[in-house]
N, C-alpha and C positions, 0 to 999 in steps of 0.2 A: 413346136414349143417343147421345152425340156421339162423334165419332172423335177419339182422343187419339194423336198421332203419337209421343209419348214413352212410351206404355204398352208395356212389354216383354212383357207377357202377351197381347198381341193376337194371335190365331191367324192373322190375315190379313196381318200385317206381312211384308215381304220379309226373307229370311234374309241376303242380302248387299246392303245398301243402297248404291247407287252415288253418291248425292248426300248422304250423311251427313257429319257433321263429321269432320275428320281430327285425331285426337288424338296423332299422332306428333309428336315434337319435331324441329324441323329442326336438323341438325348445325351447330354454331357453329364457325367456323374458329378453330383454335388461335391464340392471340395470340402474336405473335413478340416475344420479349424480346431484348434486346441480348446476343448470345452472347459478345461480347468482354469483358463484365464478369466473367463466370465465369473466363475465361482469365487476365485480369489478376489476379484474386484468387488463382488457383492459382499463378501465377508468383510473386506476392508471398510466399505461404506457403513456397514452395520456396526462395526467396532468403533468407528469415529463417532457415529451418532449416539451410541451407548455411552461413550466417554463424555461427550458434551452434555448429555442428559444428566448423568451423575454429577457432573461439576456444577451445572447451573441450578439443579433442583435440590441440592444437598444443603442441609442446615450448616451454619458455620461451626467449625470445630474449635472455637476459641472459648476461653473462660469468660463468663459474663462479669466476673469481678474485675474491677479496674486495678491496674498496678500503679506503682508510684510514678512511673513515667507518664501515665495517662491521666492522673488525677489533676483536676483543675485547682490551682492554688488561689487563695484569696487575692483579690486585686490590691495592688500596692496603692498607697495614697497618691493622689495627683501631686506632681512637683509644684513648688511655689512658682508664681509667674516671674518672669525675668524682670530684674530691676534695671532702670536706666543707668548708664555710666555716670560717674561723677564728672562735673565740668572740668575742663582743662584749666591749668594754672594761667591766668591772664597776666600775672606779674612777671612772667619770664621775659628775657630780653628777645626782641624780635630779630629776625634774620636781617643782615645788612641789605639795603636796597641797591647799593652800588658795589661793583666788584672791587677787590683790593687793588691797590696801586700796582702798576706794571713792574716796578723795581723791587717790590717787597717779597716776592716769592721766587719760584724757580724761573730761570730765564729760558726763553725760547731761542732756538738757533735757526 
């Protein structure tokens, strides 16, 4: 039988191999990110929040006195109700019931 160095059941193998493979991972240095980006984002959020707070919680800066364009004018009197039309003249000549004679107007070709 041949010697197999990878056989874990071999009674003659050393318990602490000194030249065995190193399965430990080497620590990778943490990547440095730009720390100023986070600060700029935080300052921007705080600035927007402060602006919104000032706008929403501020008292209005308008004059409490009304101007001519905002004064309510007295209501105009209601217009008189519409009156019905006068009846049509019943003595007028009625429209002819029959068309004019064929020879009396323009001729057709």
